[in-house]
C-alpha positions in Angstrom: 67.0 -37.8 65.7 66.1 -39.4 62.4 62.4 -39.4 63.3 62.4 -35.6 63.9 64.3 -35.0 60.6 61.7 -37.2 58.8 58.8 -35.3 60.3 60.3 -31.9 59.3 61.0 -33.2 55.8 57.4 -34.5 55.5 56.0 -31.2 56.7 58.0 -29.3 54.2 56.8 -31.5 51.4 53.2 -31.1 52.4 53.5 -27.4 52.7 55.2 -27.2 49.3 52.4 -29.3 47.7 49.7 -27.2 49.4 51.3 -24.0 48.2 51.7 -25.4 44.7 48.1 -26.4 44.5 47.0 -23.1 45.9 49.0 -21.3 43.3 47.6 -23.5 40.6 44.0 -22.7 41.8 44.8 -19.0 41.8 46.2 -19.3 38.2 43.1 -21.1 37.1 40.8 -18.6 38.8 42.7 -15.8 37.1 42.5 -17.5 33.7 38.7 -18.0 34.2 38.3 -14.3 35.0 40.1 -13.4 31.8 38.0 -15.8 29.8 34.8 -14.3 31.3 36.1 -10.8 30.5 36.8 -11.7 26.9 33.4 -13.4 26.6 31.7 -10.3 27.9 33.7 -8.1 25.5 32.9 -10.4 22.6 29.2 -10.3 23.4 29.2 -6.5 23.6 31.1 -6.4 20.3 28.5 -8.7 18.7 25.7 -6.6 20.1 27.2 -3.4 18.6 27.6 -5.3 15.3 24.0 -6.3 15.4 22.9 -2.8 16.1 25.0 -1.4 13.3 23.8 -4.1 10.9 20.1 -3.3 11.8 20.8 0.4 11.2 22.3 -0.5 7.8 19.1 -2.5 7.1 16.8 0.5 7.5 14.6 1.4 4.6 14.5 5.2 3.8 12.5 6.8 1.1 14.5 9.6 -0.6 11.8 10.8 -3.1 8.8 9.8 -5.1 7.4 11.1 -8.4 3.8 10.7 -9.4 2.7 10.8 -13.1 0.6 13.6 -14.4 -0.9 12.7 -17.8 -1.3 15.1 -20.7 -4.3 17.5 -20.7 -5.6 16.0 -24.0 -6.3 12.7 -22.2 -8.5 14.3 -19.6 -11.8 12.4 -19.0 -14.4 14.9 -18.2 -18.2 14.4 -18.1 -18.8 14.9 -21.8 -16.0 12.6 -22.8 -17.3 9.9 -20.4 -20.7 10.0 -22.1 -19.2 9.8 -25.5 -17.3 6.6 -24.6 -20.3 5.0 -22.9 -22.7 5.7 -25.8 -20.1 4.3 -28.2 -20.7 0.8 -26.7 -23.4 -0.6 -29.0 -24.1 -3.4 -26.5 -25.6 -1.1 -23.9 -29.3 -0.6 -23.5 -31.2 2.0 -21.4 -30.9 -0.1 -18.2 -27.1 -0.5 -18.6 -26.7 3.1 -19.4 -28.6 4.3 -16.3 -26.5 1.8 -14.2 -23.3 3.4 -15.5 -24.7 6.9 -15.0 -25.6 6.1 -11.4 -22.3 4.4 -10.7 -20.2 7.3 -12.1 -22.3 9.8 -10.1 -21.8 8.0 -6.8 -18.1 6.9 -7.4 -16.6 10.0 -5.9 -14.6 10.6 -9.1 -14.5 14.2 -10.5 -14.1 15.6 -14.0 -10.3 15.9 -14.1 -9.2 12.3 -14.2 -7.3 10.8 -17.2 -7.9 8.0 -19.6 -5.6 6.0 -22.0 -5.3 7.5 -25.4 -6.6 4.5 -27.3 -9.8 4.6 -25.3 -10.3 8.3 -26.1 -9.7 7.6 -29.8 -12.2 4.7 -29.9 -9.6 1.9 -30.3 -10.3 0.1 -27.0 -12.0 -2.9 -28.8 -8.8 -3.7 -30.7 -5.8 -2.8 -28.6 -2.3 -3.1 -30.1 1.0 -4.1 -28.5 2.5 -0.8 -29.7 -0.3 1.2 -28.0 0.3 -0.7 -24.8 4.0 0.0 -24.8 3.3 3.7 -25.5 1.0 3.9 -22.5 3.3 2.1 -20.1 6.5 3.9 -21.4 5.0 7.3 -20.9 4.2 6.6 -17.3 7.5 4.8 -16.4 9.9 7.0 -18.2 8.2 10.3 -17.3 8.3 9.5 -13.5 11.8 8.1 -13.6 13.1 11.1 -15.5 11.6 13.3 -12.8 12.9 11.1 -10.0 16.5 11.2 -11.3 16.3 14.9 -11.9 14.9 15.6 -8.4 17.4 13.5 -6.5 20.4 14.0 -8.8 21.3 10.3 -8.8 22.5 8.6 -11.9 20.7 5.5 -13.2 24.0 3.7 -13.0 24.0 4.1 -9.2 20.8 2.1 -8.8 21.4 -1.4 -7.2 17.8 -2.7 -7.1 14.9 -2.2 -9.5 11.3 -3.5 -9.0 8.5 -2.9 -11.4 4.9 -3.8 -10.7 2.3 -3.8 -13.5 -0.4 -6.3 -12.9 -2.0 -6.6 -16.4 1.0 -6.4 -18.7 4.0 -8.8 -18.5 5.9 -8.7 -21.9 9.1 -10.4 -23.0 11.7 -8.9 -22.4 10.3 -7.7 -19.0 9.5 -4.1 -18.2 12.5 -4.0 -15.9 14.7 -4.9 -18.9 13.0 -2.1 -20.9 14.0 0.4 -18.2 17.6 -0.9 -18.0 17.9 -0.6 -21.8 16.5 3.0 -21.7 18.8 4.2 -18.9 21.8 1.9 -19.6 22.0 0.6 -16.0 24.8 -1.6 -14.6 25.0 -5.3 -15.4 24.8 -6.3 -11.8 21.5 -4.4 -10.9 19.1 -6.7 -9.1 15.7 -6.7 -11.0 12.3 -8.0 -10.2 9.1 -7.8 -12.3 5.9 -8.2 -10.4 2.6 -9.1 -12.2 -0.9 -9.9 -11.1 -0.5 -8.3 -7.7 -3.4 -5.8 -8.0 -3.9 -2.5 -6.3 -1.7 -3.4 -3.3 1.3 -4.3 -5.4 3.1 -1.0 -4.5 3.5 -1.9 -0.8 4.4 -5.5 -1.7 7.2 -4.2 -3.9 8.5 -2.0 -1.1 8.5 -5.0 1.2 10.7 -6.8 -1.4 13.1 -3.9 -1.4 13.2 -3.9 2.4 14.1 -7.6 2.5 16.8 -7.1 -0.1 18.3 -4.3 1.9 19.0 -6.8 4.7 21.6 -8.6 2.6 22.7 -5.8 0.3 24.3 -3.0 2.3 24.7 0.6 1.0 22.2 0.1 -1.8 19.8 2.3 -3.8 16.5 0.8 -4.9 13.7 2.0 -7.2 10.1 0.9 -7.3 7.9 1.7 -10.3 4.1 1.2 -9.8 1.5 1.6 -12.5 -1.1 -0.2 -14.5 -2.1 -1.0 -18.1 -5.7 0.1 -18.7 -5.9 0.8 -22.4 -5.7 -2.8 -23.6 -8.0 -4.1 -20.8 -11.0 -1.9 -21.3 -14.2 -3.8 -20.9 -16.5 -3.6 -24.0 -19.4 -5.8 -22.8 -22.6 -5.1 -20.8 -22.2 -7.2 -17.6 -22.9 -4.7 -14.8 -20.4 -6.4 -12.4 -17.7 -5.9 -15.0 -18.6 -2.4 -16.2 -17.6 -1.1 -12.7 -13.9 -1.2 -13.5 -14.3 1.2 -16.4 -16.0 3.7 -14.0 -13.3 3.5 -11.3 -9.9 3.0 -12.9 -7.9 5.9 -14.4 -4.4 6.5 -15.8 -1.6 7.1 -13.2 1.5 5.7 -11.6 4.5 6.5 -9.5 8.3 5.9 -9.1 10.0 5.8 -5.7 13.6 5.9 -4.6 14.8 4.0 -1.5 18.1 3.5 0.3 19.7 1.9 3.4 22.8 4.1 3.3 23.2 5.8 6.6 25.1 8.7 5.1 21.9 9.5 3.1 19.6 9.5 6.1 19.6 13.3 6.3 18.2 13.4 2.8 15.4 11.0 3.5 11.7 12.1 3.6 10.3 8.9 5.2 11.5 5.9 7.1 9.8 2.5 7.0 8.9 1.5 10.6 6.6 -1.5 10.2 5.3 -3.7 7.4 2.5 -6.3 7.5 1.1 -8.3 4.6 -2.0 -10.4 4.7 -3.1 -12.8 1.9 -6.7 -13.8 2.2 -6.9 -15.8 -1.0 -7.8 -19.1 0.7 -11.3 -17.8 1.2 -13.3 -18.5 -2.0 -15.5 -15.5 -1.7 -12.5 -13.2 -1.2 -10.6 -14.8 -4.1 -13.5 -14.3 -6.5 -14.6 -10.8 -5.4 -12.2 -9.1 -7.8 -11.2 -11.4 -10.7 -10.3 -11.2 -14.4 -12.8 -13.2 -16.4 -14.7 -13.3 -19.7 -18.5 -12.6 -19.8 -21.0 -14.8 -21.6 -20.3 -13.0 -24.9 -16.5 -13.5 -24.6 -15.6 -9.9 -23.6 -12.7 -9.9 -21.1 -12.7 -7.7 -18.1 -12.7 -7.5 -14.3 -15.6 -8.7 -12.3 -16.2 -6.8 -9.1 -18.8 -8.3 -6.8 -20.7 -7.0 -3.8 -18.5 -9.2 -1.5 -15.5 -7.0 -2.2 -16.1 -4.7 0.7 -16.8 -7.6 3.0 -13.6 -9.4 1.9 -11.6 -6.2 2.4 -12.9 -5.8 5.9 -11.9 -9.4 6.8 -8.4 -9.0 5.3 -7.9 -5.6 7.0 -9.1 -7.0 10.4 -6.5 -9.8 10.2 -3.8 -7.5 9.2 -4.4 -4.9 11.9 -4.7 -7.5 14.6 -1.1 -8.4 13.9 0.1 -4.8 13.3 -1.6 -2.9 16.1 0.5 -4.3 19.0 3.6 -3.1 17.2 2.6 0.4 16.5 0.5 1.6 19.5 1.8 2.6 22.9 1.6 0.1 25.8 -0.9 2.2 27.8 -3.4 2.2 24.9 -3.1 -1.6 24.6 -3.7 -2.0 28.3 -6.7 0.4 28.2 -8.2 -1.5 25.3 -7.7 -4.9 26.9 -9.3 -3.7 30.2 -12.3 -2.1 28.5 -12.8 -5.2 26.3 -12.6 -7.5 29.3 -15.2 -5.4 31.2 -17.5 -5.3 28.2 -17.2 -9.0 27.7 -18.1 -9.7 31.3 -21.1 -7.4 31.1 -22.3 -9.0 27.9 -22.1 -12.5 29.4 -24.0 -11.4 32.5 -26.7 -9.7 30.4 -27.1 -12.6 28.0 -27.5 -15.0 31.0 -30.1 -12.8 32.6 -32.0 -12.4 29.3 -32.0 -16.1 28.5 -33.1 -16.9 32.1 -36.3 -14.8 31.7 -37.0 -14.7 28.0 -35.2 -17.7 26.5 -33.2 -17.3 23.3 -35.8 -15.5 21.2 -34.0 -12.1 21.1 -32.9 -10.5 17.8 -29.3 -10.5 16.8 -28.0 -7.0 16.0 -25.9 -7.0 12.8 -22.5 -5.4 13.4 -21.0 -2.9 10.8 -19.1 -4.8 8.2 -16.0 -2.6 8.6 -15.9 -2.7 12.4 -12.3 -3.8 12.3 -11.2 -4.0 15.9 -14.4 -3.8 17.8 -14.3 0.0 17.6 -12.7 0.2 21.1 -9.1 0.8 20.1 -7.8 4.3 19.3 -5.3 4.1 16.4 -4.6 7.8 16.7 -2.6 7.2 19.8 0.2 5.8 17.6 -0.7 7.2 14.2 -1.1 10.8 13.0 -2.0 10.3 9.4 -4.0 7.7 7.5 -3.1 7.0 3.8 -6.1 4.9 2.6 -6.0 3.4 -0.9 -8.5 5.4 -3.1 -10.1 2.4 -4.6 -13.6 3.8 -4.5 -16.0 5.8 -2.4 -17.5 2.7 -0.7 -14.0 1.4 0.3 -12.8 4.7 1.6 -15.9 5.4 3.6 -16.0 1.8 4.9 -12.4 1.9 6.2 -13.1 5.3 7.8 -16.2 3.9 9.6 -14.4 0.8 10.8 -11.4 2.6 12.1 -13.5 5.6 13.4 -11.7 8.1 11.2 -13.1 11.6 10.8 -13.4 13.7 7.7 -10.0 15.3 8.2 -8.4 11.8 8.2 -10.2 10.7 5.1 -9.8 13.9 3.2 -6.6 13.0 1.4 -8.0 9.7 0.1 -11.3 11.3 -1.0 -9.5 14.2 -2.8 -7.1 11.8 -4.5 -10.1 9.7 -5.7 -11.9 12.8 -6.9 -8.9 14.3 -8.7 -7.1 11.3 -10.1 -9.5 8.3 -9.8 -8.4 4.8 -8.8 -4.9 4.6 -10.3 -4.4 1.1 -9.0 -1.0 0.4 -7.3 0.0 4.1 -7.8 -3.0 5.5 -5.9 -1.4 5.6 -2.5 1.2 8.1 -3.6 -1.3 10.6 -4.9 -2.9 10.5 -1.4 0.6 11.0 0.2 1.2 13.8 -2.2 -2.0 15.6 -1.1 -0.8 15.4 2.5 2.5 16.8 1.6 1.1 19.6 -0.6 -1.3 20.6 2.3 1.8 20.7 4.6 0.3 18.2 7.0 3.5 16.1 7.4 5.8 17.2 10.2 9.0 15.6 11.5 8.3 12.6 13.7 4.7 12.1 12.4 3.7 8.5 11.6 1.7 7.5 8.6 -0.4 4.3 8.3 -0.6 3.3 4.7 -3.5 0.9 3.9 -3.6 -0.9 0.6 -6.2 -3.4 -0.6 -6.1 -5.4 -3.7 -7.2 -8.5 -5.6 -6.2 -11.9 -4.3 -7.6 -10.8 -1.8 -4.6 -8.9 -0.3 -4.2 -6.3 2.4 -0.7 -4.8 2.6 -0.2 -2.2 5.3 2.9 -0.3 6.5 3.8 2.5 8.8 6.2 5.4 7.9 7.9 7.9 10.1 8.3 11.4 8.6 12.0 12.4 8.7 11.6 16.2 8.2 8.8 18.7 7.5 7.4 18.1 4.0 5.8 20.8 1.9 6.4 19.9 -1.8 3.3 20.5 -3.9 4.5 17.7 -6.3 1.9 16.5 -8.8 -0.8 18.6 -7.0 0.9 21.9 -7.9 -1.7 23.1 -10.3 -4.8 22.0 -8.4 -4.1 21.9 -4.7 -5.5 25.4 -4.1 -8.9 24.3 -5.4 -9.1 21.3 -2.9 -11.1 20.4 -1.1 -13.9 21.6 -3.5 -17.2 22.9 -2.1 -18.9 19.7 -3.4 -17.8 16.3 -4.6 -20.9 15.7 -6.6 -20.4 14.6 -10.2 -22.5 16.7 -12.7 -23.3 13.7 -14.9 -26.7 13.1 -13.4 -27.8 16.7 -13.8 -26.6 16.9 -17.4 -27.6 13.5 -18.8 -30.3 12.0 -16.7 -32.9 13.1 -19.3 -31.6 10.6 -21.9 -34.3 8.2 -22.8 -34.5 5.0 -24.9 -35.5 6.7 -28.2 -32.5 9.0 -27.9 -30.2 6.1 -27.2 -31.6 4.3 -30.3 -30.7 7.4 -32.4 -27.2 7.6 -30.9 -26.6 3.9 -31.6 -27.6 4.5 -35.2 -25.2 7.4 -35.6 -23.5 8.4 -32.4 -21.1 10.8 -34.2 -24.0 13.3 -34.5 -24.3 13.5 -30.7 -23.9 17.1 -29.6 -23.0 17.7 -26.0 -23.4 21.0 -24.2 
């Protein structure tokens, strides 16, 4: 009897322990499911936060305002010749070099020059004159920008100014803050020595700041000081800058506020910056120096185009996979692989029968990506820096762009000249004035500058654009029937005896 009772008791205890352990396992399983559910919800929440954060980090352009100098500072053919003949250091050889350079530069008769150069004060520039030149450009474009967008200067959170050749104390950003009485907590940056590609570098800075400063407005001011850096010597490599650079500049307004997205004209999609300064040839191809007689200026060498090609190649090799569709990349890879295999086979056959005595064919200097890739599969418009005819034509040849693609850069060069860091925005203004920019279009902006630097970016057009902007008074006459400069036809007759007379008393020179 006692044995049966013991067995029943033991059985009950075992069943109780088993049921307890089973219940505990079920509870743990239930808690684990809840924990997994919460982890999943937390991950989804973090993903949404990341998406919202990246949306708030977007860089939108709300407006831009290019500078249009006064008509009395226009640099036509006759004025160019007066300025050239005023330089007593020039002989017949130097004069004809300048004449040839200006004729082939792609620059027309409607560009603008600093006032002190027109008045003959380029040899002894003053600080007051430099401030007047810079102030006119900065304040005129900023006044227009605030008027166009109806934003108050006190609403600006970030201010970036890039002027390569003039860095006073207090800085130019402080000068703007003082003029417009901006807030005490505005983030300011003054960029100097960045060259013609400084505008895109400044935009990259604003984009990076937008990642840590939400709901912000940022302004970039891009221009250059030419009047106090006019070259007065006779070194041909340094006289080129006087032939190419002209007065101009631009102010731009950016934001990362999502509520202002509907007002934006462009959205920054990609940015790629390349610094090729480690190469000695590239570093020295565009550099500020003094000549043998002590005249300061910019020396532009023949290796500039070559250095630009190398920097552009490195830049696009990084950017292209990010901006082109997958099918174009696959096509390019397949074609390149097949061509490589054919080339290897042909070289092996040639060397087998003829040895290695064949001639090497020199490739085009601007053949950026082998010529096989089609950038137009991902880009509708090309905004090329109007640095000079050789650079524009070289980029066009390397990227296989047609006349339609290069027309904006060529027309901006002809109408405004090389306005340094502000030049890209005159090109963009031409596209807009011609009503080329439609919603969803993508623009590849190519900027090249001393250092040597290549800064490129891609914009997406947010709505159809048709503002004539700074091109309002001249867009109907572009493109002109011919881009030839009339200098050669008008002044090629000048001979050494005449130059000697002019140097004796150039004020008596009468120009038709």
